[in-house]
N, C-alpha and C positions, 0 to 999 in steps of 0.2 A: 395425329401425325404418326406415321409408321416408325417402328423402332430402327429400321435400317437407314432412315433419312434424318436422324437426329444430328443437329449441328455439333453438339458436345457429347460424345458418347461417354457413358459411365465407365470409369476405370474398373477393370476386373481384378487388379492386383490387391493383395492383402494390405491392410493398414495396421500400424502398431497402435494399440490402445494405450493411452496415458494412464498411469496410476493416479488415483486420487491423492491429493495432498494431505488429507486427513485419513489415517487408517481407522480400522474398526475399533482398535484398542485405545486410541488417543481420546483423552477427555478434554473437551474445550472448557478451560477454566482459567481464571485470572492468575492463578499461581503457576500455570504451565507456560513459562516464559519462552522456552525453546519453540513451542508451537505457535504462540502468539507473534513472536518476532518475525516469522515467515510471512505474515500478512500485513506488515507495515512497511511503507516505503522509506527511503533514506531521509526524507524530509519529516517523517513521523506521521504521515497520513495513512489512513486505512485504505488498503487496496480494494478495488471493486470485485464484485463476484465473478465477472467475466475473466478478469486477470487471474484470480485465485483458482478458478475452476472448481468451485464448491457449490453445494445446493443452497437454496434460499434459507432453509432452516439452519444450516451450518454457518452461513454468513451472518445471520442474526445473532447466533450464539457467540461468534468470533467478535462481532462489534460490541456486544455487551461485555464480554471478557476484557477487551482492550480498554473500554471506558472505565471499568472497575479498577483495572490495573493502573490507569492514569490517576484516578482519584486517590488511590492508596499510595501514590508516588512510587510504584514499581516501574512505571514507564513514564518518560517525559511527554508533555503535551506537544512540544516542538523540538526539533533538532536544530539548534542555533549555532553550530560550529562555524559554518561559513560566514555568518553575519559578524562574528567577533573578529575574524581575520581581516575582513574588509574595513571595518570601522577603525582599526588601529593604524592602517596605512595612510588614510586621508586626514590631514589636519583640518580643523574647522576654524574659521575666523569668528570672533564673538560679535563684532559689530560691523555691519556693512554700510551704514549711513553715518555721515558725520553731521554733527549739529552746527548750525550757524548761530553766532552770538552777536 
């Protein structure tokens, strides 16, 4: 196909390159909580590599560091703040069936 007949011509404008989330001086370590906390969701899940925009090697190191921090109880396994709020507001009944004698 000829370049002049393309349906979607390439844009000739400049694009802004995003800075990598991990700088060259940052060490990926379980003790570096400020770095690790950027790669965890509000629910406590590890964010994917696509969302983080990191390389495969960096993502592996981040995952290992997060798991080590969880084992050493520097990070929680789950973030259960919303669960506690919901359970207090709804009372539960202890028995639903009545026995016949």
